C-alpha positions as CSV (number, residue, x, y, z in Angstrom):
1,M,18.2,-6.5,7.6
2,M,15.1,-3.9,8.2
3,Y,14.4,-1.8,5.3
4,R,12.3,1.5,5.1
5,L,10.5,3.3,2.6
6,Y,8.7,6.4,2.7
7,R,6.5,8.5,0.5
8,E,4.1,11.5,1.1
9,Q,1.7,13.1,-1.0
10,H,-0.6,16.0,-1.0
11,L,-3.7,15.1,-2.2
12,N,-7.0,17.9,-2.6
13,C,-9.6,16.7,-1.5
14,D,-11.1,16.8,1.9
15,I,-10.0,14.1,5.0
16,E,-13.5,12.2,4.3
17,T,-12.7,11.5,0.4
18,A,-9.0,10.5,1.2
19,W,-10.0,8.0,4.2
20,E,-12.9,6.6,2.1
21,F,-11.0,6.0,-0.7
22,F,-7.9,4.3,1.1
23,S,-10.0,2.5,3.7
24,S,-11.2,0.1,1.0
25,P,-9.1,-2.6,0.1
26,H,-10.7,-2.9,-3.3
27,N,-9.1,0.8,-4.4
28,L,-5.9,-1.0,-3.9
29,S,-5.4,-2.7,-6.9
30,E,-6.4,1.0,-8.8
31,I,-3.2,1.9,-7.5
32,T,-1.3,-0.8,-8.1
33,P,0.8,-1.6,-11.7
34,E,-1.2,-3.9,-13.7
35,S,1.9,-5.9,-14.3
36,M,1.4,-6.9,-10.6
37,N,-1.8,-8.5,-11.4
38,F,-3.0,-7.5,-8.2
39,L,-6.3,-9.4,-7.2
40,V,-8.5,-9.0,-3.9
41,L,-9.4,-12.6,-3.2
42,S,-11.4,-11.9,0.1
43,D,-15.4,-11.2,-0.1
44,I,-15.4,-8.0,1.4
45,Q,-18.0,-5.8,-0.6
46,D,-18.4,-1.7,0.6
47,E,-17.1,-2.5,4.5
48,S,-14.4,0.2,5.4
49,I,-11.2,-1.3,7.3
50,F,-11.3,-1.9,10.9
51,E,-8.8,-3.4,13.6
52,G,-8.1,-7.1,13.0
53,M,-9.5,-7.3,9.3
54,E,-7.8,-9.9,7.3
55,I,-7.3,-9.3,3.5
56,D,-6.1,-12.0,1.1
57,Y,-4.6,-11.4,-2.3
58,T,-2.6,-12.8,-5.1
59,V,0.1,-10.6,-6.5
60,S,3.0,-11.3,-8.9
61,P,6.0,-9.3,-8.1
62,V,8.4,-11.4,-9.5
63,L,8.7,-12.9,-13.4
64,G,4.8,-13.1,-13.3
65,I,4.8,-15.9,-10.6
66,P,1.7,-15.4,-8.4
67,M,1.9,-15.5,-4.8
68,K,-0.2,-15.5,-2.2
69,W,-0.8,-12.6,0.3
70,K,-2.5,-11.9,3.6
71,T,-2.2,-8.5,5.8
72,V,-4.3,-7.9,8.5
73,I,-5.0,-4.4,9.8
74,S,-3.5,-4.3,13.1
75,Q,-4.7,-0.9,13.6
76,V,-7.3,1.9,12.6
77,E,-7.6,5.8,14.2
78,E,-10.6,6.4,12.2
79,G,-10.0,9.6,9.9
80,K,-5.9,9.8,10.8
81,S,-4.4,6.7,9.8
82,F,-4.2,2.8,9.3
83,T,-1.8,-0.4,9.4
84,D,-1.4,-3.3,7.3
85,F,0.7,-5.8,8.6
86,Q,1.3,-8.6,6.3
87,K,0.5,-11.8,7.9
88,E,1.8,-14.2,5.0
89,G,3.1,-13.8,2.0
90,P,6.9,-12.7,0.2
91,Y,8.6,-10.8,2.9
92,K,9.7,-11.4,6.5
93,H,8.1,-8.8,7.5
94,W,5.8,-5.8,5.9
95,N,4.6,-3.1,8.4
96,H,2.9,-0.4,6.2
97,F,1.5,2.8,8.1
98,H,-0.9,5.1,6.4
99,E,-1.4,8.9,8.3
100,F,-3.9,11.6,6.8
101,I,-2.9,14.7,8.2
102,P,-5.5,17.1,7.0
103,D,-4.6,20.9,6.3
104,E,-5.6,24.3,4.5
105,N,-5.0,22.8,0.9
106,G,-6.7,19.2,1.2
107,V,-4.6,16.1,2.9
108,L,-1.2,15.2,3.1
109,M,-0.9,11.6,2.9
110,K,1.9,9.8,4.5
111,D,3.6,6.1,3.8
112,T,6.2,4.3,6.0
113,V,6.7,0.9,4.9
114,D,9.2,-1.2,7.0
115,Y,10.2,-4.5,5.6
116,E,12.6,-7.4,5.6
117,L,13.2,-9.9,2.9
118,P,13.5,-13.9,3.7
119,L,16.8,-15.8,2.8
120,G,19.3,-13.9,4.7
121,I,22.2,-12.8,2.4
122,L,19.9,-13.9,-0.6
123,G,17.7,-11.5,0.5
124,R,20.0,-8.5,0.9
125,V,21.4,-9.5,-2.5
126,A,17.8,-9.6,-4.0
127,Y,16.9,-6.1,-2.3
128,R,20.1,-4.5,-4.3
129,L,19.3,-6.1,-7.6
130,F,15.8,-6.0,-7.8
131,V,13.3,-5.5,-4.7
132,K,14.6,-1.8,-3.8
133,E,13.7,-0.8,-7.4
134,K,10.5,-2.9,-8.1
135,L,8.9,-1.1,-4.8
136,R,10.1,2.5,-5.9
137,S,8.3,2.0,-9.1
138,I,5.2,0.3,-7.4
139,F,5.1,3.6,-5.5
140,D,5.7,5.7,-8.3
141,F,3.3,4.5,-10.1
142,R,1.0,4.7,-7.3
143,Y,1.9,8.6,-7.0
144,S,0.9,9.2,-10.7
145,V,-2.5,7.5,-10.0
146,L,-3.6,9.3,-7.1
147,N,-2.1,12.5,-8.7
148,D,-5.1,12.3,-11.5
149,L,-7.4,11.5,-9.3
150,F,-7.1,14.1,-6.6
151,N,-4.8,16.6,-8.1
152,R,-5.6,17.3,-11.7
153,K,-7.7,20.2,-13.2
154,H,-11.0,19.6,-13.7
155,N,-12.2,21.8,-16.5
């Protein structure tokens, strides 16, 4: 069964600043809860994402057990959107579309994640028991960190 998580957040910055932050794979660890033990393994310096780029991570989503995760950037429209697709990892399917829409007050950022768990009925039970809530809490954390980074008033 395919599930969808959708979030949007307004960022008080210009499109160039938003794109620079989100198109760097290393910033993902900054917006991921520490408890996930998220680590980028790929030797990526300061290069921006590009179509076909593969990124290897380790992440500990359940009980602190580390798992390998490989995503491929399957679509990039510079300054507007990109998609990361799980090539290897804990999900049967994971497709995360990031969209950035400039407006008069900054940038509206939209996240649409379509995902499916493995293991059939066991995956559906896991979704109800903890996966849905875990993903919600990760994106709530992300919202909070991004709010502090981009929307807090500086004196």
